[in-house]
ROLO-859175 format. One record per residue: y, z, x of N, C-alpha, C, CB in turn. Coordinates in steps of 0.001 Angstrom, whole numbers, plus 500000, padded with zeros to 6 digits. Glycine has a CB too. Layout:
ROLO-859175
YZXYZXYZXYZX/...
//
This chain:
ROLO-859175
103648724406191867102915724011190659101605724782190529102634722503190672/100892724969191665099627725701191610099862727126191143098936725699192983/100949727752191647101258729116191237101498729197189743102472729636191989/102220728237189215102525728230187782101261728056186960103524727120187449/100382727157187389099153726933186642098272728173186635098391725756187223/098180728849187793097382730079187850097986731138186947097284730606189297/099309731280187021099970732279186182099786731978184710101448732351186511/099854730715184351099663730337182949098247730628182497099983728858182741/097278730394183360095896730696182997095711732175182745094942730231184086/096313733016183618096244734464183411096950734840182129096860735220184597/098117734257181915098910734574180738098173734222179463100236733851180785/097588733034179433096901732593178215095721733477177885096436731158178358/095059734022178901093859734816178648094167736251178292092964734786179843/095319736787178740095579738206178517096818738486177683095711738896179822/097801737625177744099055737915177062099192737170175754100211737582177951/098551736054175606098726735248174403097437735139173610099226733865174766/096688736225173554095487736236172734095827735803171322094837737627172731/095036734921170770095296734447169419095116735582168430094374733272169063/096089735744167555096030736798166565095943736190165180097245737723166678/095029736676164336094966736188162966096150736698162168093655736610162302/096303736198160986097464736523160183097251737677159243097878735347159413/096092738288159224095897739418158340094868740369158895095486738952156969/094922741612158420094052742640158967092585742364158702094423743975158404/092261741632157640090865741397157296090388740016157725090666741566155809/091052739465158754090751738086159141089308737910159594091686737644160245/088720738988160169087365738867160679086322739477159738087274739523162033/086656739565158479085702740047157481085278741465157747084491739161157440/083984741677158051083446743010158240083836743669159537081993742961158156/084621743019160386085001743610161663085964744772161493085619742563162556/086604744888160358087505746008160106087433746406158644088951745652160498/087721747666158368087598748163156991088358749480156867086097748351156591/088636749854155608089338751099155334088486752310155671089759751153153883/089131753334156187088514754643156371089474755663155772088210754947157899/089107756917155803089949757950155219091340757960155864089283759323155371/092361757742155039093769757793155464094105756766156537094101759174155977/093314755660156617093628754674157632092716753473157596093569755296158972/092557752834158746091792751590158839091106751543160202092713750340158632/089867751051160223089084750897161444089063749434161856087646751427161250/089303749187163160089301747831163714088324747766164890090737747410164165/087462746758164884086535746585166008086850745343166825085107746510165502/087910744614166475088178743325167120088479743446168611089333742646166435/088954744589169061089332744731170477088433745730171206090795745175170592/087160745784170786086255746742171429085602746194172705085175747154170452/085912744964173062085393744394174302083954743933174237085520745379175380/083382743891173029082009743419172865081992742338171802081048744584172487/080823741806171544080660740846170449079839741460169324079991739551170953/079730742783169326078846743452168386079540743902167103078221744630169047/080858743676166999081540744120165794081529745630165697080898743509164560/081489746180164476081524747638164295080489748407165103081336747958162861/079244747891165299078300748660166131078801748902167553076974747941166192/079722748071168023080264748266169364081415749239169407080705746965169925/081744749844168255082849750789168201084178750083167990082897751612169470/085235750854167973086557750292167763087608751384167774086610749519166454/088709751116167078089852752022167088090360752211165655090983751477168011/090638753450165293091152753778163974092658754018164066090429755020163392/093412753360163202094818753716162995094876754478161684095765752439162974/095412755684161726095387756511160526096655757342160406094164757420160534/096754758022159265097838758968159037097368760406159254098397758802157622/096288760578160002095707761898160228096701762835160905094442761781161071/096535764126160637097358765189161242098832765044160910097182765192162747/099130764360159812100516764221159399101330763251160222101163765529159438/100683762435161050101378761425161867101091760062161251100917761476163385/102056759449160589101786758257159767101745756946160534102815758148158707/100875756855161542100756755611162296100285754456161398099786755797163471/099338754708160512098823753645159649099899753159158688097599754134158866/100662754072158106101756753675157211102776752837157956102434754910156598/103174753271159151104143752531159956103603751155160327104500753318161222/102352751101160751101713749844161141101793748820160007100244750088161535/101498749250158789101558748344157640102989747942157327100921748995156416/103919748891157387105313748600157072105917747580158023106127749870157105/105502747610159288106091746711160280105356745382160397106116747384161621/104431745082159485103802743766159459102347743745159856104536742862160339/101755744905160205100335744965160505099929744127161700099561744535159321/098734743548161605098171742776162711099044741574163061096763742309162364/099615740928162057100409739724162317101599740010163216100891739120161011/102160741228163144103324741583163950102946742370165197104301742383163120/102064743351165062101782744269166156100443744025166842101823745664165651/099596743150166291098287742928166882097322744043166518098403742809168390/096130743982167097095109744992166828095321746227167696093711744414167065/094830747390167254094897748573168116094000748401169340094489749835167333/094455748930170471093683748836171712093439750207172320094402747945172719/093759751260171576093517752609172094093344753582170942094674753064173013/092792754753171281092866755901170398094251756536170608091693756932170681/094491757615169930095728758352170172095686759010171555095952759418169070/096862759138172176096979759832173455098383760420173555096684758869174656/098604761266174536099916761885174742100564761272175966099796763425174900/101786760778175784102528760143176873103949760696176856102526758573176736/104344761344177956105679761918178086105985762899176953106724760809178111/104957763594176496105153764587175453105087764052174039106443765240175648/104867762750173873104799762128172554103363761720172248105739760904172475/102923761960171010101651761404170564101852759907170367101146762095169244/100984759104170993101141757650170972099834756970170599101630757141172331/099925755705170219098756754845170067099192753422170378098138754952168624/098369752719171139098722751374171591098097750313170708098288751167173033/098874749290170408098361748055169826098614746947170847099042747733168430/098101745767170573098280744677171531099751744389171812097604743421171019/100598744582170808102000744205170971102958745379171002102397743291169877/102492746587171164103439747687171221102778749041171367104285747682170004/103611750050171616103170751438171718103843752227170606103502752047173124/103035752711169663103551753544168589103747754960169119102595753534167363/104922755555168848105222756911169280105581757757168059106376756920170320/105112758996168070105484759943167020106578760850167559104251760777166541/107747760788166932108874761630167318108891762830166388110231760846167260/108332763947166853108219765132166014109584765710165663107376766184166709/110581765467166517111904766044166272112535765508164995112819765766167449/112385764194164754112963763630163534111911763104162562113914762520163890/110630763448162847109535763133161934109444761637161621109700763913160646/109548760810162647109457759365162464108535758755163514110854758721162535/107977757606163151107230756781164105108185755720164635105954756125163441/108072755432165914108944754447166555108107753618167525110138755141167296/108658752491167925108035751667168959108753751923170282108084750149168579/107983752175171320108564752471172627109188751217173230107499753046173574/110259751406173987110935750297174667110185749962175965112430750657174967/109007749376175811108115749167176944108758748328178049106842748503176477/109453747262177676110012746401178714111199747056179404110430745066178123/111890747986178742112894748788179430112227749680180470113698749637178426/111074750252180117110342751088181059109883750275182269109139751739180369/109434749045182024109043748183183135110216747998184104108554746813182610/111397747733183559112571747504184405112940748760185179113761747043183560/112901749919184513113290751171185156112330751578186265113373752272184130/111119751064186224110099751496187167109635750383188107108922752040186417/110509749395188327110264748405189357109172747401189067109946749082190586/108901747129187786107826746202187440108327744784187136107066746735186251/109624744549187244110140743229186883109579742127187767111649743224186964/109443742388189055108884741370189941107461741018189561108928741842191380/106674742027189230105299741785188798105281741007187485104539743115188643/106138741376186559106180740670185275106529739204185471107193741327184333/107499738952186338107954737568186526106882736719187196109238737537187361/106165737286188162105181736489188888103852736386188149104953737078190258/103425737468187497102116737464186856102156736985185417101526738833186903/103283737178184743103356736822183324104509735889183003103480738065182492/105304735536184020106457734648183821107395735185182742105985733238183444/107638736494182740108615737106181848109948737206182572108138738505181368/111052736865181930112353736914182610112696738339183041113458736361181693/113411738492184154113880739826184544114975740303183602114395739820185996/115122741615183481116166742180182623117536741861183204115987743711182467/118482741543182319119839741216182729120840741897181794120053739685182738/122102741832182154123173742317181286124154741189181032123893743539181912/124911741296179967125907740283179643127147740492180512126277740333178135/127952739450180703129200739626181465130105740692180868129955738315181539/130086740814179546130947741798178889130537743227179242130909741604177374/129233743442179459128758744775179839129182745122181262127232744856179711/129250744119182118129529744367183529131017744439183839128897743296184367/131853743911182966133264743743183307134191744759182671133703742390182919/133668745696181913134565746620181235133923747964180990135023746037179935/134556748791180154133995750107179827132722749967179006135021750957179064/131936751036178879130702750973178093130968750478176673130031752349178047/130071749605176203130246749011174877129595749883173816129657747591174833/130144749849172621129490750490171487128215749727171162130434750546170251/127327750362170408126084749695170022126381748403169266125216750630169161/127391748448168406127736747268167606128138746110168502128870747591166624/129016746355169469129478745283170340128372744830171290130701745736171133/127544745758171755126428745387172623125495744431171897125658746638173088/125158744763170643124289743879169860124940742515169674123970744507168490/126232742510169408126951741249169200126816740325170415128436741525168911/127053740849171607126998740021172809125559739644173170127655740751173979/124624740565172970123235740257173300122666739168172382122381741525173205/123006739214171097122478738217170171122959736812170498122866738569168757/124106736701171139124599735370171506123656734667172471125988735473172125/122855735437173213121868734814174095120873733951173315121117735886174883/120574734337172091119553733637171315120037732313170749119081734509170195/121319732075170784121868730891170134121391729580170753123363730943170178/120986729625172037120642728372172721119207727926172463120856728527174209/118410728709171724117049728280171390116772728633169939115994728943172335/116831727636169079116721727886167648115345728423167250117011726614166883/114287728032167991112941728498167643112792729995167916111879727709168431/113260730447169073113211731869169386114119732642168445113614732122170846/115287732082168182116222732689167234115548732896165883117480731813167074/114863731872165388114209731942164083113066732953164115113685730554163663/112283732979165190111163733917165272111671735354165206110357733693166570/112780735611165880113344736964165881113842737355164490114493737065166898/114728736558163931115384736948162687114511736783161454116630736154162512/113399736073161546112499735950160406111426737037160404111845734580160407/111432737899161421110491739017161467111053740183160667110207739445162932/110318740697159689110799741881158966111092743019159952109754742339157905/112204743718159732112599744826160608112660744387162068111623745997160456/113305743244162295113290742626163619113777743565164716114138741383163610/114786744363164453115276745260165507114259746358165810116618745888165096/113650746925164764112644747973164984111447747444165757112179748554163649/111101746170165546109928745587166205110240745135167627109403744410165397/111349744441167834111625743827169132112710744535169937112019742404168932/113640745218169263114793745756169956115809744672170252114369746436171235/116748744978171123117780744013171497117283743081172603119055744742171952/117833741876172687117517741013173839117988741673175131118176739613173679/117216741516176193117623742017177501117645740906178546116691743134177950/117557739669178084117740738526178977118230737355178141116412738165179735/118893736382178764119176735139178060117915734302177939120275734348178778/118020733144177307116908732192177270116723731634178675117168731038176231/115501731767179208115207731324180573114126730249180519114757732522181474/114370729129181195113388728049181264112388728382182363114075726666181528/111116728540181964110070728923182907108991727848183017109445730247182488/109414726604182908108476725500183104107788725082181834107450725873184116/106666725706181522105902725326180337106535725821179048104500725854180442/107429726794179165108070727346177974109400727966178343107167728386177294/110196728265177337111399729069177487111097730456176942112622728420176754/111758731466177479111433732828177092112679733689177028110430733430178059/112628734685176156113662735713176080112959737062176138114534735572174771/113472737929176961112937739279177072113706740199176123113023739795178540/112975741068175429113562742068174548113149743450175036113125741843173071/113670744483174397113315745837174803111826746122174624114129746841174015/111212745490173620109827745825173293108898744618173292109774746491171954/109362743462173693108520742262173624109164741142174435108307741814172146/108418740052174602108957738787175102108567737724174098108423738441176550/109534736915173679109251735802172773109324734510173580110256735774171561/108299733666173406108162732425174162108273731220173228106818732397174921/108956730197173676109017728918172970108359727869173864110506728520172613/107155727465173474106380726526174270106870725099174067104903726628173919/106861724327175142107360722951175070106330721997174485107770722472176449/105057722404174481104024721631173796103258722571172876103062720933174815/102686722031171831101970722849170859100739723484171502101563722005169638/100582724796171302099432725529171817098672726160170649099878726615172839/097374726449170831096597727023169723097137728353169220095172727205170149/097821729109170076098271730445169700099708730475169182098146731366170877/100372729324169064101768729327168640101900729132167138102540728244169371/103083729474166624103356729258165207103871727840164993104377730294164678/104376727568163778104804726202163464106009725762164289105132726090161989/106747726719164876107879726380165728107541726468167215109042727289165417/106241726571167523105732726623168886106199727870169635106158725386169639/106288728994168917106646730251169556105463731213169537107861730882168863/105467732157170447104474733226170479105144734470171034103224732826171334/104484735612170854105026736892171307104073737503172325105251737863170109/104599737926173467103781738544174502103203739871174039104597738747175764/102043740231174595101329741428174173101722742603175074099793741195174210/102816743280174720103357744333175586102425745531175690104710744786175073/101675745837174627100721746941174702099633746673175712100107747201173350/099126745438175737098114745067176726098673745166178150097602743640176454/099924744766178338100538744867179657100672746325180085101911744186179661/101040747190179157101176748613179467099830749210179861101762749372178266/098779748785179184097437749229179558097089748743180964096392748720178540/097488747509181281097126746930182576097767747669183738097523745473182624/098974748217183549099623748940184644099219750403184672101132748829184528/098252750797183864097732752150183915098456753150183061097749752615185278/099185752667182054099950753576181215099145754314180166101015752832180549/097903753890179908097071754506178874095891755207179535096575753445177845/095601756452179191094459757155179791093156756428179527094370758578179256/092235756490180507090957755789180384090173756249179163090122755996181638/090250757570178840089509758070177676090014757462176377089606759587177602/091303757109176339091898756615175095091560755157174828093397756785175136/091139754412175846090852752988175619089368752735175404091347752156176795/088569753813175299087154753641175010086952753539173503086326754806175596/086282752486173025086002752368171588085094753505171124085349751001171272/085259753892169863084413754928169268083942754451167905085174756282169148/082893755067167341082476754710165979083569755013164964081196755457165600/083488754362163831084516754514162808084629755942162314084232753600161649/083514756664162284083515758021161748083596759079162837082280758246160918/083945758708164056084016759672165148085119760686164879084257758958166491/084874761976165108085919762976164893087018762847165940085326764389164924/088233763235165566089343763204166506089201764375167470090711763254165764/089263764096168761089106765129169778090463765409170412088068764703170855/090476766309171393091727766604172080092313765317172664091505767659173195/093603765137172458094229763888172867094350763814174380095603763741172219/093881762711174992094066762537176439095542762369176780093265761322176944/095908762819177962097301762772178406097443761713179479097771764151178932/098447760832179309098683759776180288099222760374181578099662758723179734/098721759892182710099201760316184018100358759415184409098065760270185088/101587759837184065102745758972184319103068758848185797103954759497183586/102463759673186634102739759556188064102170758267188636102169760753188814/101146757702187984100555756469188504100927755260187658099044756601188573/101755755488186663102138754365185812103652754360185649101432754443184427/104116754441184419105542754371184135106034755727183677105842753298183074/107218756091184087107821757337183620108579757025182343108766757970184706/108139757571181241108713757241179944109856758173179597107649757299178863/110900757615179070111975758404178471112148757881177064113322758314179299/112069758737176086112017758288174696113313757633174273111708759449173777/113180756610173450114335755947172856114032755707171382114669754604173595/114348756659170498113994756524169083114562755250168481114490757729168297/113747754576167664114211753338167065113912753236165575113597752184167773/113076754125165037112647753927163653113821753928162706111658754998163244/114772754824162934115943754875162080117208754690162912115991756201161308/117155753727163814118317753436164639119430752862163781117953752466165771/120668752884164281121771752321163489121514750868163147123096752450164241/121928750472161963121811749068161590122639748232162556122268748836160122/122152747053162887122870746161163781124022745541163022121937745073164360/125224745848163438126390745353162736127182744492163687127251746507162179/126625743359164055127337742451164945128585741959164235126436741260165378/129768742177164816130992741836164104131105740351163848132192742310164874/131394739999162621131575738598162281132833738078162945131642738402160756/132784736878163471133995736231163949134753735751162721133677735046164938/135759736488162357136363736300161054137132734992160953137272737450160744/137071734346159795137882733160159598139352733520159555137477732442158322/140152732707160093141589732953160049142194732254158847142269732480161346/143132732912158150143778732254157022144516730984157433144739733208156355/144874730914158717145546729708159194144741729088160320146982730023159663/143445728989160126142559728512161180142832727062161515141109728685160772/142620726740162797142759725348163214141595724548162659142821725228164761/141624723233162899140546722372162416139217722898162925140760720906162863/138243723091162054136981723719162461136161722834163394136157724064161237/135399723503164282134424722795165103133170722630164257134121723562166450/132695721430164141131588721177163233130346720741163972131970720136162220/129220720928163329127928720433163800127395719518162699126913721622164128/126593718546163015126062717668161973125305718463160918125147716606162586/125652718254159666124973718947158575123679718217158221125893719052157336/122713718965157735121477718381157245121183719018155915120299718581158244/120102718606155285119770719177153993119512720672154091118563718481153409/118993721142155210118709722560155390119048722953156816117228722881155066/119817724025156975120234724505158288119853725980158388121778724296158513/119216726357159490118855727749159723119786728351160764117384727868160175/120277729551160482121182730231161399121414731652160941122512729483161511/122625732161161184122944733509160736124089733468159734123305734409161930/124104734481158866125204734693157933125867736011158271124713734678156458/127199736031158182127986737237158361128877737398157129128834737177159681/129788738369157149130704738521156012132082738921156511130170739569155005/133096738635155699134445739070156031135067739756154828135312737880156489/135955740707155114136388741595154042137872741853153973135706742869154172/138240743131154063139593743565153695140686743011154600139662745059153710/140375742676155845141407742131156741141983740820156225140834741919158134/141224740140155356141673738838154852141914738855153346140651737766155194/141831740058152764142037740180151326143443739720150953141805741631150866/143511738798149986144796738327149489145374737149150249145763739433149520/144763736750151349145253735585152082144754734301151419144803735641153563/145501733242151651145113731963151064144035731303151935146352731028150914/142993730781151303141897730131152013142194728647152219140576730310151244/141279727966152913141497726566153254141610725675152030140384726074154131/140963726072150914141051725236149710142232725599148828139778725349148908/143085726523149279144278726896148532144111728123147649144705725759147697/142872728537147400142653729737146591142950730991147399141211729778146063/143187732090146689143442733372147334142110734099147536144430734239146488/141881734577148763140611735220149065140483736570148376140453735387150560/139325736780147764138993738048147125137598738447147631139036737935145534/137526739490148438136249739893149041135213740312148002136474741032150015/135648740582146766134720741003145712134259739850144830135367742060144853/134632738637145206134177737449144489132927736924145205135309736346144420/131779737007144536130504736646145159130311735148145289129366737226144371/131276734354144869131146732901144972131779732358146249131778732233143763/132672733132146892133433732641148034132615732687149321134706733452148199/132808731649150155132150731606151458132895730646152371130668731185151318/132819730905153673133387730007154677132255729348155457134344730775155636/132419728053155739131445727331156545132149726184157248130268726812155676/131706725906158467132289724810159232131411723572159284132577725266160619/130261723600158621129355722450158691129188721763157339127998722888159211/129920722238156323129885721598155010131317721452154493129012722420154007/131605720408153735132951720192153203133341721278152203133044718820152540/134649721482152064135151722404151045134640721975149671136705722454151060/134284722949148874133789722681147535132283722535147435134420721463147020/131594722393148592130139722255148564129498723549148076129598721881149961/128565723423147156127812724601146722126581724738147624127397724490145203/126360725938148094125284726193149055124329727250148513125863726641150415/123048726975148668122061728019148431121779728697149768120746727437147792/122027730000149818121843730787151040120630731691150820123139731632151393/119577731499151626118325732243151473118092733110152700117130731282151253/117899734397152487117604735290153609116168735068154058117833736779153219/115969734863155367114661734486155883113618735585155676114766734150157353/114006736831155857113043737924155809112524738171154403113665739187156350/113419738119153404113035738502152045112795737327151113114085739375151459/113349736153151443113258735009150537114265735052149402111881734927149967/115071736099149340116081736207148284117206735217148557116638737655148188/117740734594147507118776733584147699119914733761146706118184732189147569/121065733249147076122241733208146205122871731836146351123267734345146556/123754731486145426124505730242145502125979730579145641124251729348144252/126613729996146655128035730221146905128754728874146986128247731039148214/130074728940147081130888727721147181131728727800148439131796727533145924/131785726694149207132578726678150438134051726591150057132166725482151370/134762727683150299136184727746149960137062727887151196136443728904149014/136429728040152375137209728344153570136499727817154807137448729858153694/137260727677155890136727727404157212137102728573158115137264726047157778/136599728580159350136912729697160229136704729388161684136097730870159862/137090730351162521136978730182163976135616730658164464138103730952164703/134576730072163958133217730387164397132418729099164415132544731453163470/131268729118165050130463727914165130128984728283165113130812727108166397/128127727247165053126683727457164990126250728374166139125923726097165051/125328729333165864124457729439164685124997730237163509123195730037165090/126282730633163583126859731263162396127154730153161395128162732089162745/126239729960160441126333728809159547127133729102158292124960728344159165/127305730369157957128091730699156766128626732116156914127235730558155465/129894732298156522130539733602156516130806733940155050131873733610157381/130058734870154522130092735165153090131168736185152763128735735671152619/131588736182151515132432737278151054131613738565151072132998736994149627/132313739685151054131632740990151037130665741074149863132661742141150960/131107740613148699130261740702147503129040739807147614131059740330146261/129208738598148166128075737682148293127052738232149279128551736290148741/127512738718150430126589739269151430125827740460150858127353739689152703/126508741257150031125887742452149462124696742116148577126906743237148667/124649740909148042123519740517147208122268740203148043123897739305146362/122441739962149345121311739641150223120909740809151108121649738449151087/121857741651151489121571742756152405122704743756152337121374742250153858/122460744941152861123532745928152969124605745402153921122980747300153461/125878745484153539126938745009154441126900745682155807128292745240153810/126328746892155902126246747570157193125345746826158169125741748988157007/124473745944157647123612745142158520124429744166159343122569744385157700/125474743597158745126421742780159487126019741345159724126668743396160764/124779741102160119124322739748160416122864739621160000124499739412161926/122534738532159321121159738295158881120794736839159151120985738637157370/119518736589159348119030735222159487118897734567158123117685735198160222/119394733346158001119392732657156710119051731177156867120752732808156026/118654730583155743118545729135155610119565728699154572117089728692155208/120344727686154906121420727215154023121157725766153660122821727369154698/121300725447152368121132724066151932122087723774150783119670723796151509/122677722596150772123586722234149686122817722000148392124392720983150055/123429722370147268122835722143145963123864721464145081122341723470145327/123376720740144106124285720024143217124861720988142214123572718862142503/
//
C-alpha cells in the first residue's frame, strides 16, 4: 500500500498535470506570434511570459502549429515543453502528451510511438513501478498464428477496450483518435486506484473516484511527452524556455545513446482503421441482448455485399444501399434509432430491421448507405451514441 501511495503521489504531480480546455485558458500566458503561438505555461516559473516559454509554429515549412491545432490543441496534446530538436534524424517538438515529428519524406507531421519506444528499450519495468502504466502485451491471436494484417490487428486490439466503457468512450470520442493515441498495446488492467490501458502513444486511465484532473467519466490521459523528457530523450538546450521573439537557432540533437533509440513509425496518414464488422447472419440465432436504455454508447459498424439480397429478421430483403436499414441486438425490430457519431455530432435515423451475431459494445450494424452518411466506409468502426426515437 505504501508503494502505491508513493507512486500515486509521483504520478499526480508529474503525469496527471491538470490541463485547461483551451489554448487561451491562462489569458496573457499565451498569445499568437508570427506563423504560430507562444506558450509560457510550462516555463517552470510563475512569471508568465517574462519567464520565457515555447513557440509552436509553422516556421521553415514544418507545420507543427497547424498539426497541433488540427489534433485538438492543448486539450488533446497539452502545452509545449520544448523547442524544436533533432531526434533520430527527425525534426521534433515535445508537448506534455506527445512528440511531434516532421517526416520530410512524405511531408507530414506525425506523433511518435513513444510507448512503443519505451517497450523496445527496456523501460516497461520503470513505467509500471513509477507511473503504474501497464506493460505492453499482445493478443492471443497475434501469438498463435501468422502475422496479422493491420485491419485484423486493429480489430483484435480494440476488443481490449470493451471491458471499460469510460476508457472506450475517451478513445473513440477523441477527434483523430488513431493519430493521437495509436492502437491499444495492453488490455484494461486494474492498478488499484484506477484501471488503465496502454496505447502506442499514451496511457488512458479510468479513476475509481473523482479526481480534479479527470473528465466527466473520471478518465485522464498520461503525459507521454513529460515521461520522454524524464528519461533524457530531449536535449537540455531544447527544454530551456526562451522569449517569444527569440530567433530560431541551430536545432539541438538528442543523444539517443543515453535515452531511447527511435525508429520512425509514420502515423499522420496511416491506413484508416477498418476493424471488420462481425456481420449479421441472414439466419442468425436468437440474439444475445444487453439491457437497453434511452441512450447507449458503443461502436457502429456496417455490412454490405455479402448479405445483399438476403432476407432480414423482419422479413424484408436486405439492400446495402438503403440508408434506413440497420441491425441491433439491444432494441426490438422496428425501433427507430438516432445514431450520433461521437467525434462529429452528426446523426442519422435508422430502423432496426435485423439482428446479428455480435454483442455490446457493437450497438448497431448499419447498412453501407447509412454508415456512409456518418463516416467513410473505409473507417469501418466509429464510436456512436444510440437512442430510440418515436
